[in-house]
PDB file of N, CA, C and O in Angstrom:
ATOM      1  N   MET A   1     101.720 121.650 151.313  1.00  0.00           N
ATOM      2  CA  MET A   1     103.222 122.011 151.331  1.00  0.00           C
ATOM      3  C   MET A   1     103.721 122.505 149.996  1.00  0.00           C
ATOM      4  O   MET A   1     103.407 121.865 148.992  1.00  0.00           O
ATOM      5  N   ALA A   2     104.345 123.405 149.910  1.00  0.00           N
ATOM      6  CA  ALA A   2     104.865 123.918 148.725  1.00  0.00           C
ATOM      7  C   ALA A   2     106.023 124.822 148.785  1.00  0.00           C
ATOM      8  O   ALA A   2     106.397 125.530 149.720  1.00  0.00           O
ATOM      9  N   VAL A   3     106.534 124.660 147.572  1.00  0.00           N
ATOM     10  CA  VAL A   3     107.886 125.805 147.491  1.00  0.00           C
ATOM     11  C   VAL A   3     107.444 126.846 146.761  1.00  0.00           C
ATOM     12  O   VAL A   3     106.749 126.760 145.749  1.00  0.00           O
ATOM     13  N   THR A   4     107.918 128.015 147.366  1.00  0.00           N
ATOM     14  CA  THR A   4     107.558 129.407 146.580  1.00  0.00           C
ATOM     15  C   THR A   4     108.591 130.159 146.281  1.00  0.00           C
ATOM     16  O   THR A   4     109.395 130.312 147.200  1.00  0.00           O
ATOM     17  N   THR A   5     108.868 130.779 145.087  1.00  0.00           N
ATOM     18  CA  THR A   5     110.347 131.570 144.853  1.00  0.00           C
ATOM     19  C   THR A   5     109.771 133.061 144.630  1.00  0.00           C
ATOM     20  O   THR A   5     108.890 133.184 143.779  1.00  0.00           O
ATOM     21  N   ASN A   6     110.096 133.908 145.154  1.00  0.00           N
ATOM     22  CA  ASN A   6     109.867 135.514 145.021  1.00  0.00           C
ATOM     23  C   ASN A   6     111.309 136.101 144.686  1.00  0.00           C
ATOM     24  O   ASN A   6     112.412 135.610 144.924  1.00  0.00           O
ATOM     25  N   LYS A   7     111.004 137.178 144.124  1.00  0.00           N
ATOM     26  CA  LYS A   7     112.133 138.255 143.711  1.00  0.00           C
ATOM     27  C   LYS A   7     111.458 139.668 144.007  1.00  0.00           C
ATOM     28  O   LYS A   7     110.270 139.940 143.834  1.00  0.00           O
ATOM     29  N   VAL A   8     112.453 140.510 144.488  1.00  0.00           N
ATOM     30  CA  VAL A   8     112.368 141.788 144.821  1.00  0.00           C
ATOM     31  C   VAL A   8     113.293 142.757 144.295  1.00  0.00           C
ATOM     32  O   VAL A   8     114.460 142.408 144.121  1.00  0.00           O
ATOM     33  N   LEU A   9     112.883 144.066 143.985  1.00  0.00           N
ATOM     34  CA  LEU A   9     114.082 144.828 143.437  1.00  0.00           C
ATOM     35  C   LEU A   9     114.163 145.874 144.516  1.00  0.00           C
ATOM     36  O   LEU A   9     113.199 146.608 144.734  1.00  0.00           O
ATOM     37  N   ARG A  10     115.348 145.969 145.234  1.00  0.00           N
ATOM     38  CA  ARG A  10     115.761 146.968 146.066  1.00  0.00           C
ATOM     39  C   ARG A  10     116.444 147.872 145.777  1.00  0.00           C
ATOM     40  O   ARG A  10     117.628 147.577 145.612  1.00  0.00           O
ATOM     41  N   MET A  11     116.054 149.353 145.582  1.00  0.00           N
ATOM     42  CA  MET A  11     116.949 150.334 145.251  1.00  0.00           C
ATOM     43  C   MET A  11     117.245 151.097 146.627  1.00  0.00           C
ATOM     44  O   MET A  11     116.278 151.311 147.357  1.00  0.00           O
ATOM     45  N   THR A  12     118.612 151.553 147.061  1.00  0.00           N
ATOM     46  CA  THR A  12     118.915 152.280 148.016  1.00  0.00           C
ATOM     47  C   THR A  12     119.648 153.314 147.735  1.00  0.00           C
ATOM     48  O   THR A  12     120.596 153.309 146.949  1.00  0.00           O
ATOM     49  N   PHE A  13     119.159 154.449 148.496  1.00  0.00           N
ATOM     50  CA  PHE A  13     119.686 155.891 148.029  1.00  0.00           C
ATOM     51  C   PHE A  13     120.420 156.368 149.566  1.00  0.00           C
ATOM     52  O   PHE A  13     120.237 155.785 150.635  1.00  0.00           O
ATOM     53  N   SER A  14     121.147 157.388 149.379  1.00  0.00           N
ATOM     54  CA  SER A  14     121.832 158.055 150.325  1.00  0.00           C
ATOM     55  C   SER A  14     120.980 159.131 150.618  1.00  0.00           C
ATOM     56  O   SER A  14     120.529 159.740 149.648  1.00  0.00           O
ATOM     57  N   ASP A  15     120.593 159.576 151.982  1.00  0.00           N
ATOM     58  CA  ASP A  15     120.035 160.662 152.150  1.00  0.00           C
ATOM     59  C   ASP A  15     120.807 162.092 152.616  1.00  0.00           C
ATOM     60  O   ASP A  15     122.027 162.115 152.458  1.00  0.00           O
ATOM     61  N   THR A  16     120.296 163.015 153.055  1.00  0.00           N
ATOM     62  CA  THR A  16     120.810 164.304 153.500  1.00  0.00           C
ATOM     63  C   THR A  16     121.699 164.050 154.695  1.00  0.00           C
ATOM     64  O   THR A  16     122.761 164.653 154.851  1.00  0.00           O
ATOM     65  N   LEU A  17     121.243 163.155 155.520  1.00  0.00           N
ATOM     66  CA  LEU A  17     121.901 163.245 156.912  1.00  0.00           C
ATOM     67  C   LEU A  17     122.998 162.058 156.836  1.00  0.00           C
ATOM     68  O   LEU A  17     123.677 161.822 157.835  1.00  0.00           O
ATOM     69  N   GLY A  18     123.167 161.325 155.664  1.00  0.00           N
ATOM     70  CA  GLY A  18     124.065 160.278 155.477  1.00  0.00           C
ATOM     71  C   GLY A  18     123.641 158.989 155.688  1.00  0.00           C
ATOM     72  O   GLY A  18     124.458 158.070 155.763  1.00  0.00           O
ATOM     73  N   GLY A  19     122.469 158.816 155.792  1.00  0.00           N
ATOM     74  CA  GLY A  19     121.785 157.548 156.018  1.00  0.00           C
ATOM     75  C   GLY A  19     121.368 157.014 154.723  1.00  0.00           C
ATOM     76  O   GLY A  19     121.657 157.596 153.677  1.00  0.00           O
ATOM     77  N   ALA A  20     120.686 155.910 154.756  1.00  0.00           N
ATOM     78  CA  ALA A  20     120.064 154.992 153.610  1.00  0.00           C
ATOM     79  C   ALA A  20     118.540 154.853 153.787  1.00  0.00           C
ATOM     80  O   ALA A  20     117.905 154.705 154.831  1.00  0.00           O
ATOM     81  N   PHE A  21     118.075 154.942 152.421  1.00  0.00           N
ATOM     82  CA  PHE A  21     116.661 155.030 152.216  1.00  0.00           C
ATOM     83  C   PHE A  21     116.276 154.023 151.164  1.00  0.00           C
ATOM     84  O   PHE A  21     116.650 154.314 150.028  1.00  0.00           O
ATOM     85  N   SER A  22     115.690 153.038 151.289  1.00  0.00           N
ATOM     86  CA  SER A  22     115.361 151.949 150.255  1.00  0.00           C
ATOM     87  C   SER A  22     113.957 152.001 149.845  1.00  0.00           C
ATOM     88  O   SER A  22     113.056 152.497 150.521  1.00  0.00           O
ATOM     89  N   ILE A  23     113.833 151.476 148.727  1.00  0.00           N
ATOM     90  CA  ILE A  23     112.460 151.297 147.828  1.00  0.00           C
ATOM     91  C   ILE A  23     112.516 150.102 147.528  1.00  0.00           C
ATOM     92  O   ILE A  23     113.477 149.718 146.861  1.00  0.00           O
ATOM     93  N   THR A  24     111.555 149.232 147.915  1.00  0.00           N
ATOM     94  CA  THR A  24     111.530 147.744 147.417  1.00  0.00           C
ATOM     95  C   THR A  24     110.234 147.620 146.486  1.00  0.00           C
ATOM     96  O   THR A  24     109.190 148.231 146.716  1.00  0.00           O
ATOM     97  N   LEU A  25     110.417 146.817 145.486  1.00  0.00           N
ATOM     98  CA  LEU A  25     109.354 146.481 144.639  1.00  0.00           C
ATOM     99  C   LEU A  25     109.243 145.016 144.195  1.00  0.00           C
ATOM    100  O   LEU A  25     110.163 144.408 143.648  1.00  0.00           O
ATOM    101  N   PRO A  26     108.028 144.498 144.480  1.00  0.00           N
ATOM    102  CA  PRO A  26     107.716 142.980 144.103  1.00  0.00           C
ATOM    103  C   PRO A  26     107.783 142.792 142.522  1.00  0.00           C
ATOM    104  O   PRO A  26     107.445 143.566 141.626  1.00  0.00           O
ATOM    105  N   GLU A  27     108.347 141.466 142.469  1.00  0.00           N
ATOM    106  CA  GLU A  27     108.456 141.046 140.981  1.00  0.00           C
ATOM    107  C   GLU A  27     108.669 141.781 139.716  1.00  0.00           C
ATOM    108  O   GLU A  27     107.967 141.950 138.719  1.00  0.00           O
ATOM    109  N   PRO A  28     109.917 142.186 140.079  1.00  0.00           N
ATOM    110  CA  PRO A  28     110.746 142.929 138.856  1.00  0.00           C
ATOM    111  C   PRO A  28     110.519 142.227 137.380  1.00  0.00           C
ATOM    112  O   PRO A  28     110.233 141.034 137.283  1.00  0.00           O
ATOM    113  N   LYS A  29     110.669 143.057 136.297  1.00  0.00           N
ATOM    114  CA  LYS A  29     110.563 142.479 135.089  1.00  0.00           C
ATOM    115  C   LYS A  29     112.046 141.521 135.032  1.00  0.00           C
ATOM    116  O   LYS A  29     113.060 141.634 135.720  1.00  0.00           O
ATOM    117  N   ILE A  30     111.748 140.632 134.018  1.00  0.00           N
ATOM    118  CA  ILE A  30     113.025 139.513 134.135  1.00  0.00           C
ATOM    119  C   ILE A  30     114.078 140.231 133.310  1.00  0.00           C
ATOM    120  O   ILE A  30     115.276 140.218 133.593  1.00  0.00           O
ATOM    121  N   ASP A  31     113.509 140.902 132.198  1.00  0.00           N
ATOM    122  CA  ASP A  31     114.656 141.627 131.209  1.00  0.00           C
ATOM    123  C   ASP A  31     115.046 143.115 131.839  1.00  0.00           C
ATOM    124  O   ASP A  31     115.780 143.802 131.129  1.00  0.00           O
ATOM    125  N   LEU A  32     114.665 143.611 132.973  1.00  0.00           N
ATOM    126  CA  LEU A  32     115.195 144.533 133.542  1.00  0.00           C
ATOM    127  C   LEU A  32     116.563 145.087 133.792  1.00  0.00           C
ATOM    128  O   LEU A  32     117.161 144.653 134.777  1.00  0.00           O
ATOM    129  N   THR A  33     117.137 145.978 133.041  1.00  0.00           N
ATOM    130  CA  THR A  33     118.558 146.264 133.093  1.00  0.00           C
ATOM    131  C   THR A  33     118.926 147.229 134.022  1.00  0.00           C
ATOM    132  O   THR A  33     118.127 148.063 134.448  1.00  0.00           O
ATOM    133  N   ALA A  34     120.213 147.157 134.398  1.00  0.00           N
ATOM    134  CA  ALA A  34     120.816 148.141 135.370  1.00  0.00           C
ATOM    135  C   ALA A  34     120.575 149.629 134.740  1.00  0.00           C
ATOM    136  O   ALA A  34     120.270 150.507 135.548  1.00  0.00           O
ATOM    137  N   LEU A  35     120.663 149.909 133.651  1.00  0.00           N
ATOM    138  CA  LEU A  35     120.534 151.180 133.143  1.00  0.00           C
ATOM    139  C   LEU A  35     119.148 151.793 133.532  1.00  0.00           C
ATOM    140  O   LEU A  35     119.011 152.861 134.128  1.00  0.00           O
ATOM    141  N   GLN A  36     117.990 150.847 133.049  1.00  0.00           N
ATOM    142  CA  GLN A  36     116.993 151.209 133.308  1.00  0.00           C
ATOM    143  C   GLN A  36     116.579 151.599 134.764  1.00  0.00           C
ATOM    144  O   GLN A  36     115.854 152.577 134.943  1.00  0.00           O
ATOM    145  N   ILE A  37     117.022 150.861 135.779  1.00  0.00           N
ATOM    146  CA  ILE A  37     116.885 151.161 137.217  1.00  0.00           C
ATOM    147  C   ILE A  37     117.726 152.362 137.475  1.00  0.00           C
ATOM    148  O   ILE A  37     117.184 153.312 138.041  1.00  0.00           O
ATOM    149  N   GLU A  38     119.045 152.448 137.118  1.00  0.00           N
ATOM    150  CA  GLU A  38     119.848 153.862 137.482  1.00  0.00           C
ATOM    151  C   GLU A  38     118.751 155.101 136.784  1.00  0.00           C
ATOM    152  O   GLU A  38     118.411 156.085 137.440  1.00  0.00           O
ATOM    153  N   THR A  39     118.347 154.884 135.549  1.00  0.00           N
ATOM    154  CA  THR A  39     117.676 155.968 135.157  1.00  0.00           C
ATOM    155  C   THR A  39     116.454 156.392 136.161  1.00  0.00           C
ATOM    156  O   THR A  39     116.387 157.517 136.656  1.00  0.00           O
ATOM    157  N   VAL A  40     115.760 155.640 136.336  1.00  0.00           N
ATOM    158  CA  VAL A  40     114.589 155.629 137.306  1.00  0.00           C
ATOM    159  C   VAL A  40     115.120 156.374 138.807  1.00  0.00           C
ATOM    160  O   VAL A  40     114.505 157.276 139.374  1.00  0.00           O
ATOM    161  N   MET A  41     116.209 155.852 139.208  1.00  0.00           N
ATOM    162  CA  MET A  41     116.575 156.363 140.285  1.00  0.00           C
ATOM    163  C   MET A  41     117.028 157.829 140.446  1.00  0.00           C
ATOM    164  O   MET A  41     116.928 158.559 141.432  1.00  0.00           O
ATOM    165  N   ASP A  42     117.604 158.099 139.105  1.00  0.00           N
ATOM    166  CA  ASP A  42     118.216 159.600 138.843  1.00  0.00           C
ATOM    167  C   ASP A  42     116.722 160.439 138.765  1.00  0.00           C
ATOM    168  O   ASP A  42     116.575 161.522 139.330  1.00  0.00           O
ATOM    169  N   LEU A  43     115.857 159.907 138.138  1.00  0.00           N
ATOM    170  CA  LEU A  43     114.506 160.543 138.214  1.00  0.00           C
ATOM    171  C   LEU A  43     113.993 160.906 139.473  1.00  0.00           C
ATOM    172  O   LEU A  43     113.639 162.038 139.804  1.00  0.00           O
ATOM    173  N   ILE A  44     113.969 159.722 140.267  1.00  0.00           N
ATOM    174  CA  ILE A  44     113.503 159.883 141.605  1.00  0.00           C
ATOM    175  C   ILE A  44     114.124 161.057 142.480  1.00  0.00           C
ATOM    176  O   ILE A  44     113.504 161.844 143.195  1.00  0.00           O
ATOM    177  N   ILE A  45     115.614 160.983 142.237  1.00  0.00           N
ATOM    178  CA  ILE A  45     116.453 162.051 143.081  1.00  0.00           C
ATOM    179  C   ILE A  45     115.993 163.643 142.533  1.00  0.00           C
ATOM    180  O   ILE A  45     115.682 164.636 143.192  1.00  0.00           O
ATOM    181  N   ALA A  46     116.081 163.454 141.183  1.00  0.00           N
ATOM    182  CA  ALA A  46     115.999 165.075 140.357  1.00  0.00           C
ATOM    183  C   ALA A  46     114.681 165.472 140.862  1.00  0.00           C
ATOM    184  O   ALA A  46     114.480 166.660 141.118  1.00  0.00           O
ATOM    185  N   ARG A  47     113.695 164.528 141.043  1.00  0.00           N
ATOM    186  CA  ARG A  47     112.400 165.458 141.220  1.00  0.00           C
ATOM    187  C   ARG A  47     111.936 165.312 142.577  1.00  0.00           C
ATOM    188  O   ARG A  47     110.813 165.722 142.871  1.00  0.00           O
ATOM    189  N   ASN A  48     112.694 164.762 143.447  1.00  0.00           N
ATOM    190  CA  ASN A  48     112.640 164.851 145.007  1.00  0.00           C
ATOM    191  C   ASN A  48     111.059 164.272 145.290  1.00  0.00           C
ATOM    192  O   ASN A  48     110.119 164.717 145.948  1.00  0.00           O
ATOM    193  N   VAL A  49     111.237 163.121 144.504  1.00  0.00           N
ATOM    194  CA  VAL A  49     109.966 162.178 144.883  1.00  0.00           C
ATOM    195  C   VAL A  49     109.617 161.662 146.233  1.00  0.00           C
ATOM    196  O   VAL A  49     108.451 161.684 146.627  1.00  0.00           O
ATOM    197  N   PHE A  50     110.747 161.126 147.065  1.00  0.00           N
ATOM    198  CA  PHE A  50     110.841 160.686 148.402  1.00  0.00           C
ATOM    199  C   PHE A  50     111.489 161.373 149.235  1.00  0.00           C
ATOM    200  O   PHE A  50     112.444 161.995 148.769  1.00  0.00           O
ATOM    201  N   ALA A  51     111.244 161.485 150.538  1.00  0.00           N
ATOM    202  CA  ALA A  51     112.209 161.774 151.519  1.00  0.00           C
ATOM    203  C   ALA A  51     111.911 161.008 152.906  1.00  0.00           C
ATOM    204  O   ALA A  51     110.786 160.917 153.399  1.00  0.00           O
ATOM    205  N   GLY A  52     113.004 160.510 153.420  1.00  0.00           N
ATOM    206  CA  GLY A  52     112.823 159.768 154.423  1.00  0.00           C
ATOM    207  C   GLY A  52     113.118 160.511 155.746  1.00  0.00           C
ATOM    208  O   GLY A  52     113.217 161.738 155.772  1.00  0.00           O
ATOM    209  N   ALA A  53     113.264 159.697 156.895  1.00  0.00           N
ATOM    210  CA  ALA A  53     113.548 160.364 158.063  1.00  0.00           C
ATOM    211  C   ALA A  53     114.735 161.278 157.958  1.00  0.00           C
ATOM    212  O   ALA A  53     114.690 162.294 158.652  1.00  0.00           O
ATOM    213  N   GLY A  54     115.950 161.051 157.088  1.00  0.00           N
ATOM    214  CA  GLY A  54     117.148 161.466 156.821  1.00  0.00           C
ATOM    215  C   GLY A  54     117.130 162.476 156.013  1.00  0.00           C
ATOM    216  O   GLY A  54     118.234 162.967 155.778  1.00  0.00           O
ATOM    217  N   GLY A  55     116.017 163.054 155.394  1.00  0.00           N
ATOM    218  CA  GLY A  55     116.032 164.134 154.579  1.00  0.00           C
ATOM    219  C   GLY A  55     115.842 163.865 153.160  1.00  0.00           C
ATOM    220  O   GLY A  55     115.155 162.901 152.820  1.00  0.00           O
ATOM    221  N   ALA A  56     116.323 164.538 152.404  1.00  0.00           N
ATOM    222  CA  ALA A  56     115.970 164.190 150.942  1.00  0.00           C
ATOM    223  C   ALA A  56     117.208 163.222 150.457  1.00  0.00           C
ATOM    224  O   ALA A  56     118.278 163.061 151.045  1.00  0.00           O
ATOM    225  N   LEU A  57     116.800 162.658 149.297  1.00  0.00           N
ATOM    226  CA  LEU A  57     117.425 161.555 148.708  1.00  0.00           C
ATOM    227  C   LEU A  57     118.687 162.313 147.728  1.00  0.00           C
ATOM    228  O   LEU A  57     118.423 163.221 146.939  1.00  0.00           O
ATOM    229  N   LEU A  58     119.812 161.871 147.896  1.00  0.00           N
ATOM    230  CA  LEU A  58     120.821 162.512 147.206  1.00  0.00           C
ATOM    231  C   LEU A  58     121.756 161.866 146.171  1.00  0.00           C
ATOM    232  O   LEU A  58     122.425 162.503 145.357  1.00  0.00           O
ATOM    233  N   ALA A  59     121.728 160.556 146.295  1.00  0.00           N
ATOM    234  CA  ALA A  59     122.428 159.756 145.299  1.00  0.00           C
ATOM    235  C   ALA A  59     122.157 158.189 145.432  1.00  0.00           C
ATOM    236  O   ALA A  59     121.630 157.636 146.397  1.00  0.00           O
ATOM    237  N   LYS A  60     122.547 157.690 144.464  1.00  0.00           N
ATOM    238  CA  LYS A  60     122.228 156.204 144.151  1.00  0.00           C
ATOM    239  C   LYS A  60     123.319 155.715 145.072  1.00  0.00           C
ATOM    240  O   LYS A  60     124.449 156.202 145.051  1.00  0.00           O
ATOM    241  N   LYS A  61     122.913 154.631 145.972  1.00  0.00           N
ATOM    242  CA  LYS A  61     123.802 153.868 146.882  1.00  0.00           C
ATOM    243  C   LYS A  61     123.962 152.270 146.374  1.00  0.00           C
ATOM    244  O   LYS A  61     125.052 151.698 146.370  1.00  0.00           O
ATOM    245  N   ASP A  62     123.026 151.803 146.055  1.00  0.00           N
ATOM    246  CA  ASP A  62     122.924 150.434 145.950  1.00  0.00           C
ATOM    247  C   ASP A  62     121.633 149.807 144.994  1.00  0.00           C
ATOM    248  O   ASP A  62     120.550 150.390 145.038  1.00  0.00           O
ATOM    249  N   ILE A  63     121.790 148.710 144.215  1.00  0.00           N
ATOM    250  CA  ILE A  63     120.720 148.214 143.413  1.00  0.00           C
ATOM    251  C   ILE A  63     120.842 146.728 143.527  1.00  0.00           C
ATOM    252  O   ILE A  63     121.855 146.182 143.091  1.00  0.00           O
ATOM    253  N   LYS A  64     119.857 146.015 144.096  1.00  0.00           N
ATOM    254  CA  LYS A  64     119.830 144.579 144.217  1.00  0.00           C
ATOM    255  C   LYS A  64     118.478 144.027 143.636  1.00  0.00           C
ATOM    256  O   LYS A  64     117.448 144.695 143.723  1.00  0.00           O
ATOM    257  N   ILE A  65     118.503 142.955 143.121  1.00  0.00           N
ATOM    258  CA  ILE A  65     117.381 141.903 142.796  1.00  0.00           C
ATOM    259  C   ILE A  65     117.592 140.712 143.902  1.00  0.00           C
ATOM    260  O   ILE A  65     118.576 139.973 143.921  1.00  0.00           O
ATOM    261  N   ILE A  66     116.737 140.669 144.615  1.00  0.00           N
ATOM    262  CA  ILE A  66     116.973 139.652 145.803  1.00  0.00           C
ATOM    263  C   ILE A  66     115.957 138.595 145.618  1.00  0.00           C
ATOM    264  O   ILE A  66     114.774 138.935 145.587  1.00  0.00           O
ATOM    265  N   GLY A  67     116.261 137.442 145.500  1.00  0.00           N
ATOM    266  CA  GLY A  67     115.366 136.254 145.455  1.00  0.00           C
ATOM    267  C   GLY A  67     115.356 135.237 146.500  1.00  0.00           C
ATOM    268  O   GLY A  67     116.413 134.771 146.927  1.00  0.00           O
ATOM    269  N   THR A  68     114.256 134.884 146.918  1.00  0.00           N
ATOM    270  CA  THR A  68     114.023 134.157 148.076  1.00  0.00           C
ATOM    271  C   THR A  68     113.311 132.810 147.700  1.00  0.00           C
ATOM    272  O   THR A  68     112.511 132.839 146.766  1.00  0.00           O
ATOM    273  N   THR A  69     113.530 131.708 148.319  1.00  0.00           N
ATOM    274  CA  THR A  69     112.802 130.447 148.259  1.00  0.00           C
ATOM    275  C   THR A  69     112.376 130.009 149.503  1.00  0.00           C
ATOM    276  O   THR A  69     113.122 130.015 150.482  1.00  0.00           O
ATOM    277  N   THR A  70     111.159 129.607 149.533  1.00  0.00           N
ATOM    278  CA  THR A  70     110.167 129.277 150.642  1.00  0.00           C
ATOM    279  C   THR A  70     109.945 127.804 150.637  1.00  0.00           C
ATOM    280  O   THR A  70     109.383 127.311 149.660  1.00  0.00           O
ATOM    281  N   ASP A  71     110.252 127.200 151.429  1.00  0.00           N
ATOM    282  CA  ASP A  71     109.986 125.757 151.596  1.00  0.00           C
ATOM    283  C   ASP A  71     108.839 125.748 152.536  1.00  0.00           C
ATOM    284  O   ASP A  71     109.213 125.939 153.693  1.00  0.00           O
ATOM    285  N   ASP A  72     107.415 125.568 152.390  1.00  0.00           N
ATOM    286  CA  ASP A  72     106.383 125.410 153.397  1.00  0.00           C
ATOM    287  C   ASP A  72     106.303 123.927 153.536  1.00  0.00           C
ATOM    288  O   ASP A  72     105.945 123.124 152.673  1.00  0.00           O
ATOM    289  N   LEU A  73     106.726 123.668 154.864  1.00  0.00           N
ATOM    290  CA  LEU A  73     106.928 122.459 155.624  1.00  0.00           C
ATOM    291  C   LEU A  73     105.645 121.846 156.265  1.00  0.00           C
ATOM    292  O   LEU A  73     105.588 120.649 156.550  1.00  0.00           O
ATOM    293  N   TYR A  74     104.744 122.609 156.453  1.00  0.00           N
ATOM    294  CA  TYR A  74     103.644 122.332 157.444  1.00  0.00           C
ATOM    295  C   TYR A  74     102.361 122.736 156.936  1.00  0.00           C
ATOM    296  O   TYR A  74     102.333 123.918 156.596  1.00  0.00           O
ATOM    297  N   ASP A  75     101.345 122.124 156.793  1.00  0.00           N
ATOM    298  CA  ASP A  75      99.939 122.751 156.527  1.00  0.00           C
ATOM    299  C   ASP A  75      99.147 122.533 157.535  1.00  0.00           C
ATOM    300  O   ASP A  75      99.114 121.376 157.955  1.00  0.00           O
ATOM    301  N   ALA A  76      98.474 123.350 158.062  1.00  0.00           N
ATOM    302  CA  ALA A  76      97.736 122.973 159.273  1.00  0.00           C
ATOM    303  C   ALA A  76      96.447 122.357 158.899  1.00  0.00           C
ATOM    304  O   ALA A  76      95.817 122.650 157.883  1.00  0.00           O
ATOM    305  N   PRO A  77      96.082 121.457 159.812  1.00  0.00           N
ATOM    306  CA  PRO A  77      94.761 120.538 159.488  1.00  0.00           C
ATOM    307  C   PRO A  77      93.536 121.372 159.299  1.00  0.00           C
ATOM    308  O   PRO A  77      93.310 122.298 160.079  1.00  0.00           O
ATOM    309  N   ALA A  78      92.757 121.105 158.337  1.00  0.00           N
ATOM    310  CA  ALA A  78      91.337 121.817 158.345  1.00  0.00           C
ATOM    311  C   ALA A  78      90.658 121.546 159.650  1.00  0.00           C
ATOM    312  O   ALA A  78      90.889 120.476 160.213  1.00  0.00           O
ATOM    313  N   VAL A  79      89.701 122.568 160.273  1.00  0.00           N
ATOM    314  CA  VAL A  79      89.189 122.315 161.283  1.00  0.00           C
ATOM    315  C   VAL A  79      87.656 122.277 160.947  1.00  0.00           C
ATOM    316  O   VAL A  79      86.836 122.029 161.831  1.00  0.00           O
TER     317      VAL A  79
END
């Protein structure tokens, strides 16, 4: 049994049809700044790198670093 902690960076964009498109990256650098993330998002939009079901990405909508902690309460017996 163990406790694990994970973080992900989620960048969310608005698309052509007014929907949202998210890119999630595991284990972001500890010293990553909002300005660095916004610069990358602007580059993704300008170069039209990704398109979702709702079309091209038009604007930055949200940036989050999400942390989760998992308590593994059961270890299956070895067979």
